[in-house]
LUMKOLVEX-394876 format. One record per residue: residue number from 1; y, x, z of N, C-alpha, C, O, CB in turn. Coordinates in pm, whole numbers, plus 50000, padded with zeros to 5 digits. Glycine has a CB too. Layout:
! residues N
nr	ny	nx	nz	cay	cax	caz	cy	cx	cz	oy	ox	oz	cby	cbx	cbz
NUM	Y	X	Z	Y	X	Z	Y	X	Z	Y	X	Z	Y	X	Z
...
This chain:
! residues 128
nr	ny	nx	nz	cay	cax	caz	cy	cx	cz	oy	ox	oz	cby	cbx	cbz
1	49874	50116	50023	50021	50017	49985	50109	50120	50010	50144	50166	49901	50065	49865	50088
2	50150	50167	50083	50257	50245	50139	50250	50366	50000	50142	50413	49962	50218	50308	50325
3	50375	50402	49939	50383	50471	49845	50403	50613	49914	50326	50708	49894	50481	50419	49753
4	50534	50619	50011	50596	50753	50044	50726	50749	50066	50788	50830	49996	50579	50848	49948
5	50780	50696	50126	50943	50718	50149	50954	50823	50255	50863	50858	50329	51029	50575	50204
6	51067	50865	50253	51132	50951	50357	51059	51076	50350	51038	51122	50238	51130	50891	50503
7	51012	51145	50464	50946	51270	50489	50806	51230	50583	50808	51152	50678	51059	51379	50569
8	50721	51283	50546	50581	51322	50653	50642	51424	50819	50705	51530	50826	50443	51463	50527
9	50599	51349	50911	50601	51439	50994	50649	51608	50988	50755	51654	51030	50491	51421	51020
10	50563	51664	50937	50575	51830	50928	50728	51867	50857	50803	51960	50885	50433	51902	50816
11	50744	51747	50744	50881	51804	50682	50991	51761	50792	51091	51831	50805	50920	51731	50516
12	50970	51633	50880	51102	51558	50946	51129	51683	51053	51241	51707	51097	51067	51375	51034
13	51002	51764	51089	51020	51816	51196	51100	51970	51188	51165	52042	51263	50889	51814	51253
14	51053	51971	51054	51102	52112	50973	51315	52118	51000	51394	52203	51040	51040	52080	50741
15	51327	51970	50948	51466	51925	50901	51582	51932	51014	51702	51956	51008	51455	51771	50850
16	51495	51903	51119	51528	51790	51237	51428	51851	51407	51360	51784	51485	51446	51591	51157
17	51460	51994	51408	51349	52034	51500	51399	51989	51657	51356	52038	51761	51318	52211	51486
18	51488	51897	51648	51587	51856	51794	51495	51752	51825	51452	51729	51938	51774	51793	51778
19	51462	51681	51708	51348	51557	51723	51212	51573	51747	51159	51468	51785	51339	51482	51610
20	51132	51675	51738	51002	51707	51775	50999	51662	51935	51104	51662	51999	50970	51869	51745
21	50882	51626	51993	50731	51626	51856	50731	51481	51827	50616	51439	51816	50531	51679	51922
22	50807	51406	51815	50789	51246	51763	50893	51218	51624	50906	51102	51585	50845	51125	51909
23	50951	51312	51566	51043	51302	51477	51043	51174	51408	51114	51084	51453	51033	51402	51395
24	50968	51153	51300	50984	51048	51188	50794	50960	51270	50729	50889	51192	50989	51151	50957
25	50752	50977	51382	50643	50929	51411	50480	51004	51401	50457	51105	51336	50658	50828	51340
26	50413	50954	51454	50313	51060	51421	50235	51022	51273	50252	50923	51202	50199	51069	51553
27	50178	51095	51261	50099	51103	51106	49964	51089	51110	49879	51178	51105	50115	51239	51029
28	49948	50960	51119	49786	50924	51170	49703	50986	51109	49601	51017	51170	49733	50787	51156
29	49718	51028	50959	49680	51086	50817	49609	51230	50904	49489	51258	50906	49844	51118	50682
30	49688	51285	50951	49664	51438	51041	49566	51382	51078	49481	51417	50996	49766	51509	51168
31	49516	51310	51156	49428	51337	51267	49339	51188	51242	49295	51130	51342	49519	51363	51434
32	49314	51131	51097	49239	51038	51086	49085	51089	51056	49063	51205	51020	49299	50955	50990
33	48983	50993	51075	48882	51006	51052	48848	50974	50948	48739	50917	50939	48831	50975	51116
34	48924	50998	50833	48871	50912	50681	49016	50810	50667	49118	50791	50733	48679	50787	50707
35	48951	50753	50527	49083	50658	50496	48973	50542	50453	48854	50563	50433	49221	50720	50353
36	49043	50414	50442	49229	50408	50485	49261	50410	50665	49169	50392	50744	49310	50216	50415
37	49395	50433	50707	49394	50406	50824	49462	50292	50857	49548	50246	50782	49428	50499	50884
38	49434	50243	50957	49491	50061	50977	49554	50094	51120	49489	50123	51220	49334	49900	50989
39	49696	50083	51111	49760	50044	51234	49783	49937	51278	49844	49855	51210	49851	50079	51245
40	49743	49911	51393	49712	49768	51493	49775	49746	51589	49845	49847	51606	49593	49753	51554
41	49796	49672	51670	49795	49680	51817	49665	49677	51892	49551	49684	51845	49872	49575	51867
42	49706	49665	52023	49554	49610	52103	49561	49450	52123	49654	49387	52173	49531	49687	52283
43	49448	49405	52075	49471	49298	52113	49287	49260	52112	49207	49332	52052	49593	49217	52015
44	49247	49136	52189	49121	49092	52190	49079	48973	52135	48977	48909	52157	49086	49091	52296
45	49216	48942	52027	49157	48838	51964	49053	48806	51871	49088	48872	51773	49225	48802	51926
46	48947	48746	51838	48834	48772	51739	48883	48729	51623	48792	48734	51541	48701	48704	51766
47	48981	48690	51575	49029	48680	51448	49087	48805	51403	49065	48859	51294	49120	48577	51438
48	49164	48847	51495	49280	48970	51466	49134	49090	51442	49113	49157	51341	49428	49015	51647
49	49060	49088	51554	48909	49159	51559	48815	49197	51385	48755	49286	51325	48802	49024	51661
50	48849	49090	51377	48772	49028	51251	48821	49113	51165	48742	49199	51127	48795	48871	51205
51	48961	49116	51110	49055	49128	51033	49024	49309	51027	48988	49384	50936	49206	49053	51094
52	49060	49330	51167	49029	49514	51176	48891	49588	51101	48869	49691	51036	49003	49559	51357
53	48809	49466	51153	48649	49536	51126	48635	49518	50930	48576	49604	50864	48482	49405	51239
54	48688	49418	50878	48706	49379	50720	48813	49488	50656	48795	49515	50537	48773	49208	50701
55	48929	49557	50729	48968	49622	50647	48909	49759	50667	48926	49848	50583	49096	49609	50644
56	48830	49779	50794	48755	49917	50758	48613	49889	50717	48528	49975	50739	48751	50021	50885
57	48586	49793	50669	48429	49807	50682	48372	49944	50578	48273	50006	50617	48352	49641	50626
58	48440	49986	50445	48404	50079	50401	48420	50204	50470	48387	50309	50414	48444	50073	50305
59	48474	50202	50602	48495	50321	50635	48667	50376	50684	48749	50302	50630	48438	50384	50514
60	48718	50459	50751	48845	50475	50766	48875	50491	50970	48807	50543	51058	48917	50328	50673
61	48985	50431	50973	49022	50439	51118	49106	50370	51147	49184	50334	51059	49057	50546	51165
62	49122	50329	51275	49218	50241	51352	49314	50348	51454	49279	50452	51510	49120	50119	51450
63	49427	50291	51452	49501	50365	51538	49622	50242	51617	49674	50161	51539	49573	50501	51439
64	49654	50236	51741	49737	50150	51808	49849	50210	51799	49886	50322	51833	49705	50118	51936
65	49934	50063	51715	50111	50122	51764	50123	49986	51763	50067	49895	51703	50244	50232	51647
66	50233	49998	51869	50305	49874	51902	50439	49836	51808	50490	49931	51748	50350	49890	52053
67	50473	49761	51798	50568	49700	51737	50556	49654	51584	50518	49748	51514	50666	49778	51755
68	50574	49557	51526	50559	49496	51390	50655	49602	51308	50619	49645	51198	50612	49321	51382
69	50776	49640	51367	50850	49682	51215	50775	49837	51252	50747	49893	51146	51079	49673	51194
70	50743	49907	51355	50693	50020	51340	50542	50040	51284	50497	50146	51241	50711	50071	51455
71	50467	49907	51295	50340	49919	51202	50354	49928	51059	50284	49994	50982	50256	49806	51219
72	50477	49837	51026	50540	49871	50845	50606	49993	50791	50616	50043	50679	50657	49774	50804
73	50658	50030	50941	50751	50170	50873	50666	50263	50858	50685	50352	50776	50875	50241	50961
74	50542	50259	50945	50402	50386	50943	50375	50347	50776	50376	50440	50695	50211	50343	51083
75	50358	50245	50742	50281	50222	50578	50406	50284	50508	50390	50368	50420	50239	50025	50513
76	50526	50244	50544	50618	50251	50430	50595	50412	50421	50548	50458	50317	50788	50188	50458
77	50628	50495	50527	50630	50613	50512	50531	50678	50480	50529	50798	50505	50668	50654	50590
78	50427	50619	50418	50308	50709	50387	50215	50773	50487	50116	50841	50459	50354	50811	50320
79	50271	50734	50640	50144	50786	50731	50057	50693	50772	49995	50731	50871	50180	50851	50856
80	50022	50565	50726	49903	50482	50784	49904	50419	50567	49989	50430	50479	49960	50318	50979
81	49779	50366	50568	49798	50288	50492	49769	50123	50510	49802	50052	50415	49742	50344	50407
82	49712	50063	50624	49689	49922	50624	49766	49876	50794	49729	49917	50904	49495	49889	50602
83	49876	49786	50763	49897	49752	50905	49868	49582	50938	49954	49505	50895	50058	49797	50941
84	49801	49549	50980	49809	49430	51102	49860	49382	51213	49825	49404	51329	49743	49419	51143
85	49943	49315	51174	50015	49266	51307	49943	49118	51353	49894	49019	51298	50196	49244	51275
86	49971	49169	51492	49880	49025	51588	49997	48873	51572	50093	48856	51497	49862	49082	51831
87	49941	48791	51669	49966	48672	51628	50153	48627	51702	50224	48527	51693	49817	48573	51687
88	50164	48725	51752	50294	48698	51839	50416	48750	51740	50537	48736	51758	50291	48792	52001
89	50353	48812	51637	50470	48883	51528	50526	48732	51454	50442	48643	51440	50380	49022	51380
90	50627	48715	51422	50673	48607	51350	50744	48676	51209	50758	48797	51193	50779	48516	51449
91	50793	48550	51095	50873	48597	50999	50954	48678	50981	50965	48756	50886	50915	48543	50971
92	51039	48659	51105	51177	48743	51080	51130	48895	51153	51203	48994	51160	51339	48657	51172
93	51001	48885	51201	51000	49023	51229	50946	49110	51118	50953	49232	51132	50926	49046	51348
94	50898	49061	51019	50852	49099	50880	50930	49140	50779	50904	49226	50695	50794	49007	50826
95	51049	49061	50793	51113	49012	50660	51232	49150	50601	51254	49175	50483	51209	48838	50703
96	51291	49220	50716	51335	49309	50703	51249	49430	50645	51256	49471	50529	51386	49315	50802
97	51163	49482	50748	51034	49547	50685	50990	49520	50561	50999	49621	50492	50927	49524	50753
98	50949	49436	50506	50887	49381	50380	50982	49426	50271	50929	49472	50170	50867	49218	50382
99	51128	49418	50277	51214	49496	50209	51156	49685	50180	51117	49733	50073	51355	49475	50308
100	51167	49734	50274	51086	49858	50308	50979	49904	50190	50990	50002	50116	51003	49827	50447
101	50880	49812	50193	50738	49780	50175	50749	49769	50020	50710	49872	49965	50679	49637	50260
102	50788	49681	49944	50821	49609	49833	50936	49756	49705	50944	49777	49584	50927	49438	49915
103	50998	49815	49826	51089	49961	49757	50956	50059	49726	50945	50133	49629	51225	50062	49900
104	50866	50042	49824	50798	50158	49774	50653	50120	49685	50575	50206	49644	50767	50250	49907
105	50641	50015	49671	50557	49946	49565	50434	49850	49625	50343	49806	49554	50492	50064	49471
106	50449	49826	49767	50384	49775	49845	50386	49626	49787	50437	49572	49688	50431	49806	49978
107	50290	49575	49917	50302	49419	49941	50286	49369	50103	50198	49404	50181	50178	49345	49849
108	50342	49322	50117	50316	49217	50257	50287	49089	50273	50361	48997	50239	50411	49204	50329
109	50142	49075	50344	50091	48935	50310	50042	48886	50428	50035	48955	50529	49982	48926	50203
110	49994	48731	50421	49945	48712	50557	49791	48741	50574	49731	48791	50479	49975	48569	50598
111	49719	48712	50701	49609	48734	50666	49477	48701	50578	49362	48742	50589	49598	48736	50733
112	49557	48578	50454	49473	48566	50383	49510	48591	50275	49471	48517	50185	49423	48477	50390
113	49600	48702	50244	49666	48748	50104	49740	48665	50062	49719	48648	49942	49585	48774	49996
114	49814	48608	50098	49952	48500	50073	50062	48568	50106	50085	48637	50206	49960	48357	50165
115	50144	48535	49986	50259	48623	50005	50348	48535	50139	50287	48432	50169	50355	48640	49840
116	50471	48556	50219	50502	48536	50333	50633	48419	50249	50694	48441	50144	50537	48691	50437
117	50639	48355	50298	50751	48266	50268	50895	48243	50385	50888	48210	50503	50673	48126	50247
118	51012	48273	50307	51103	48286	50474	51169	48194	50476	51211	48149	50583	51209	48406	50515
119	51203	48128	50331	51282	48018	50364	51234	47932	50229	51251	47952	50109	51456	48054	50386
120	51148	47796	50328	51080	47664	50210	51180	47630	50124	51160	47628	50003	51029	47505	50278
121	51325	47593	50193	51418	47535	50089	51514	47635	50056	51568	47700	50146	51490	47406	50135
122	51541	47654	49939	51673	47747	49918	51784	47645	49905	51793	47535	49852	51667	47851	49773
123	51877	47733	49983	51995	47652	49979	52034	47596	49882	51963	47626	49786	52086	47703	50009
124	52163	47482	49843	52236	47422	49734	52295	47544	49695	52341	47634	49765	52336	47300	49766
125	52286	47531	49537	52347	47635	49460	52517	47577	49522	52548	47463	49556	52301	47626	49260
126	52602	47697	49521	52752	47672	49566	52832	47610	49444	52816	47641	49326	52827	47819	49615
127	52944	47495	49505	52988	47489	49403	53182	47491	49487	53223	47482	49603	52905	47348	49305
128	53263	47508	49326	53373	47566	49385	53466	47501	49325	53584	47524	49350	53388	47704	49378
């Protein structure tokens, strides 16, 4: 999904040594046990657990990361491949980060692969 924007953690630390050790966030791929790398929160929800298992069915690794924006940013910066949010996230938590994902050629969907709709009724055209 992520095509990589910005810098990876090594580049970031070289440019901004004062921000080390967590300059641009952890590069989960450096420590990953295969691909894809899934970033997700801590949950006991069986539906999300099934989604995690499905995403990693052919292998890969899961890393715990808090915050909807942080998960999406990890994918946009090419530090992770997949982000699954918990059910406490809402449409507005994903709205701005989705723009980052689209900029790098990715897409953000719901668990069923459907596009997220932010405005069900477009505003009427302006009249002057």
